[in-house]
BAVEXDREN-863874 format. One line per 10 residues: number of its first residue (from 1); their letters; for each residue x, y, z of C-alpha. Coordinates in pm, 1 decimal, decimal comma, always signed. Example, Ala and Ser with C-alpha at 12.3 -4.5 7.8 and 13.67 -1.06 7.14 Angstrom:
2
1	AS	+1230,0 -450,0 +780,0  +1367,0 -106,0 +714,0 $
This chain:
226
1	MSVVWERPEP	+211,5 -281,9 -1411,7  +33,8 -571,8 -1589,3  -249,7 -786,4 -1428,2  -199,4 -1141,8 -1363,6  -455,9 -1253,0 -1621,8  -255,3 -1096,9 -1910,0  +68,4 -1268,5 -1827,6  +139,9 -1606,9 -1993,0  +204,9 -1907,2 -1788,4  +562,4 -2032,6 -1786,3 $
11	SRRHRPLLDR	+633,9 -2356,1 -1947,2  +601,6 -2667,6 -1727,3  +950,1 -2803,5 -1746,6  +1019,7 -2861,3 -1378,8  +880,9 -3140,4 -1159,7  +671,5 -3158,3 -970,7  +454,5 -3006,1 -1242,2  +308,6 -2664,5 -1133,4  +56,1 -2441,7 -1279,1  -188,2 -2144,1 -1165,4 $
21	PAIVAAAGAL	-483,3 -2375,7 -1103,9  -282,5 -2604,5 -879,2  -154,6 -2301,1 -690,9  -487,6 -2149,4 -649,0  -622,2 -2485,3 -531,3  -372,9 -2504,3 -264,0  -440,2 -2143,7 -161,3  -813,2 -2227,0 -130,0  -754,2 -2519,2 +73,4  -535,9 -2305,3 +313,0 $
31	ADAGGLDAVT	-802,5 -2053,7 +330,6  -1079,9 -2295,7 +412,7  -863,9 -2438,6 +697,6  -720,6 -2127,2 +853,6  -876,0 -1812,8 +679,1  -699,5 -1560,3 +453,8  -423,8 -1519,8 +693,9  -314,2 -1865,7 +629,0  -270,0 -1786,0 +258,5  +82,1 -1696,5 +197,8 $
41	LRGVAARLDV	+331,1 -1789,2 -81,3  +538,7 -1984,3 +176,8  +238,8 -2175,7 +301,2  +115,2 -2266,1 -51,5  +468,9 -2368,2 -154,7  +480,6 -2597,9 +144,1  +143,3 -2749,2 +59,1  +257,1 -2806,8 -289,9  +592,2 -2951,9 -172,1  +795,5 -2696,3 -373,7 $
51	LPMRLYRHLD	+1034,7 -2422,5 -289,7  +875,7 -2079,0 -252,4  +1088,9 -1939,8 -529,9  +899,9 -2180,9 -770,7  +589,4 -1971,7 -710,4  +760,9 -1648,1 -843,5  +769,0 -1810,0 -1188,9  +372,7 -1790,4 -1183,3  +318,4 -1489,6 -964,2  +470,5 -1165,7 -882,2 $
61	SRDDLLDLLA	+327,8 -1131,8 -533,1  +79,4 -1242,3 -280,6  -163,4 -974,0 -440,2  -149,1 -1191,1 -769,6  -239,1 -1499,1 -557,4  -536,1 -1321,2 -387,1  -657,9 -1187,5 -714,4  -650,4 -1541,3 -867,9  -808,9 -1697,0 -565,0  -1082,8 -1438,0 -566,3 $
71	DATCGEIALP	-1165,1 -1498,9 -935,6  -1158,5 -1875,5 -897,1  -1393,2 -1861,6 -607,7  -1626,3 -1626,5 -804,1  -1618,5 -1902,2 -1068,6  -1796,7 -2122,5 -820,9  -2097,1 -1891,4 -822,9  -2353,8 -2051,5 -1053,9  -2475,8 -1754,6 -1272,9  -2860,6 -1794,9 -1333,4 $
81	AAGVGDWRAR	-2995,0 -1844,8 -1662,2  -3005,5 -1495,2 -1842,5  -3344,4 -1361,3 -1927,7  -3534,7 -1583,2 -1681,9  -3796,0 -1377,9 -1485,0  -3790,7 -1001,0 -1438,6  -3480,8 -800,8 -1320,4  -3590,7 -842,8 -948,5  -3614,7 -1211,4 -982,7  -3280,5 -1231,5 -1164,3 $
91	LRALAAATVL	-3097,1 -1027,0 -881,5  -3258,5 -1240,0 -623,6  -3115,0 -1552,2 -794,5  -2767,8 -1379,2 -830,0  -2782,2 -1283,5 -463,8  -2876,4 -1630,4 -357,9  -2590,2 -1788,7 -570,0  -2340,3 -1552,7 -431,4  -2450,7 -1620,0 -64,4  -2423,6 -1996,2 -110,7 $
101	VARRHPWYVS	-2055,9 -1967,2 -214,2  -1984,7 -1706,2 +54,7  -2132,8 -1920,2 +318,3  -1934,5 -2206,3 +194,4  -1607,2 -2003,9 +202,2  -1652,6 -1721,5 +458,4  -1308,2 -1573,8 +375,5  -1429,9 -1503,7 +28,7  -1627,1 -1206,0 +181,1  -1322,2 -1013,1 +242,2 $
111	LLGSRPPYGP	-1196,8 -1067,2 -109,0  -1539,3 -958,0 -245,5  -1506,2 -619,1 -95,3  -1131,6 -563,6 -165,7  -1015,7 -740,0 -476,6  -1093,2 -582,5 -818,7  -1319,2 -825,2 -1036,6  -1087,0 -817,7 -1338,8  -1042,9 -1183,3 -1388,7  -1262,9 -1386,3 -1633,5 $
121	HGLAYQEWLF	-1502,9 -1512,1 -1385,6  -1530,9 -1166,4 -1220,1  -1611,6 -992,0 -1560,2  -1864,6 -1259,4 -1626,8  -2038,1 -1177,8 -1304,9  -2028,5 -801,7 -1361,5  -2158,1 -847,4 -1712,6  -2447,9 -1065,6 -1585,6  -2538,2 -817,0 -1319,6  -2531,9 -516,5 -1549,2 $
131	AALDRPGLAV	-2718,7 -700,2 -1821,0  -2996,9 -798,3 -1570,0  -3046,0 -430,2 -1488,7  -3004,3 -272,7 -1824,3  -3306,5 -159,6 -2030,5  -3346,1 +67,4 -2329,4  -3315,6 +432,8 -2243,5  -3159,6 +381,8 -1922,3  -2847,5 +610,1 -1862,3  -2534,2 +434,5 -1795,6 $
141	TELMHAADAF	-2482,6 +636,5 -1465,7  -2817,5 +508,9 -1334,3  -2715,7 +158,2 -1433,4  -2389,5 +184,8 -1240,4  -2564,9 +332,3 -938,5  -2823,0 +49,2 -929,1  -2558,2 -218,8 -971,3  -2339,5 -51,5 -685,1  -2651,4 -43,9 -453,6  -2702,3 -403,4 -496,6 $
151	LGYLIGQLHL	-2341,4 -512,5 -462,5  -2299,9 -271,2 -164,6  -2580,5 -437,8 +11,1  -2474,7 -786,0 -76,9  -2106,0 -744,5 +33,4  -2198,0 -544,0 +350,2  -2459,5 -782,9 +472,2  -2233,7 -1078,9 +415,6  -1975,2 -897,0 +606,4  -2210,6 -850,5 +897,6 $
161	ELLRVPAGAT	-2326,8 -1221,7 +878,4  -2005,9 -1410,6 +815,3  -1729,8 -1211,2 +971,5  -1873,3 -1176,3 +1333,7  -2067,5 -1501,5 +1344,8  -1903,7 -1823,3 +1469,7  -1884,0 -2099,9 +1222,5  -2188,0 -2305,2 +1211,6  -2399,4 -2032,1 +1367,6  -2692,8 -1863,7 +1171,7 $
171	AHVPAPAQLS	-2678,4 -1523,3 +1334,4  -2476,1 -1316,7 +1571,8  -2613,6 -1365,8 +1929,0  -2447,4 -1168,7 +2201,6  -2309,6 -1355,2 +2505,6  -2526,3 -1348,6 +2831,7  -2267,0 -1084,8 +2982,3  -2316,6 -884,2 +2674,1  -2699,3 -901,3 +2682,2  -2702,1 -799,4 +3038,0 $
181	YLARAVAGGR	-2479,5 -510,4 +2966,2  -2686,7 -401,8 +2678,8  -3004,3 -422,4 +2875,8  -2851,8 -185,7 +3132,0  -2701,0 +42,1 +2865,6  -3010,2 +121,7 +2684,2  -3252,0 +129,2 +2974,4  -3146,6 +480,4 +3116,4  -3354,6 +680,7 +2856,4  -3064,4 +802,0 +2638,5 $
191	HPTLARIFTE	-3126,4 +540,2 +2367,5  -3504,0 +515,8 +2340,8  -3515,3 +358,7 +1994,5  -3249,4 +93,5 +2085,0  -3450,0 +27,5 +2410,3  -3770,3 -43,0 +2202,4  -3568,1 -267,7 +1978,1  -3405,9 -441,8 +2265,3  -3735,5 -506,2 +2438,7  -3977,3 -576,8 +2150,2 $
201	GRQLHATEAF	-3749,9 -708,2 +1880,4  -3618,9 -1055,0 +1823,5  -3314,7 -1230,4 +1689,2  -3341,7 -1251,2 +1323,2  -3212,8 -1567,3 +1144,1  -2935,0 -1471,3 +901,8  -3142,1 -1585,5 +597,3  -3446,1 -1383,0 +701,7  -3238,8 -1074,3 +774,5  -3070,3 -1099,9 +436,7 $
211	EAGLEIVLDG	-3368,8 -1156,6 +224,4  -3572,9 -872,3 +398,8  -3284,2 -621,3 +340,5  -3246,5 -735,1 -14,8  -3615,1 -661,0 -70,9  -3570,9 -296,7 +74,0  -3275,5 -245,5 -177,8  -3458,4 -370,4 -474,2  -3752,7 -133,6 -387,5  -3504,3 +146,9 -391,9 $
221	IAARLT	-3362,3 +35,1 -733,0  -3701,4 -3,2 -877,4  -3783,5 +352,8 -776,7  -3496,3 +485,4 -974,4  -3535,9 +249,9 -1268,8  -3911,7 +356,8 -1342,9 $
């Protein structure tokens, strides 16, 4: 089975004129308005005012549509200038650029973790990441482990932040009834560590939590690269 990026676009003979960028733009608008569940071939066709069968001249399935949407959104990530700063500074900059786009399009987080980055923008992103970590003498397996650790944290933390936090909020804050329940649940002595966190901890802002966790991951990567 071929990937969508290797298939040529059909000729634009029918009106209204239709191409993949227009299809992807319509899909992105639907996702921004209603999340990924709103991104269907029928919905995209309706937004473009064409019959759904028109889309099958450009796509084989909804999977093709999601692959194209994921890659187009990845293209919104402004890759930092190569070679600026050390590898930690470069990864911090890449993380910040990725987070910026993910917070603009929270639905993108699900695509980040589920669609292979085989499109042109995804490949450019992967090349940038691996190049930032690579150095003479580093085994390819270690390079891959380091990149996976970075991406795993990045995607996982964005899932925690964006997929359970209401739009416009900066952190997951339990409702009063949930807080009361948690206070009772951890107070009985069965969960002493949770009880200490509950009584002594504080609600972390999303940015603070993300940056602190990233430094822990970078420390771990540094230990493997030295």
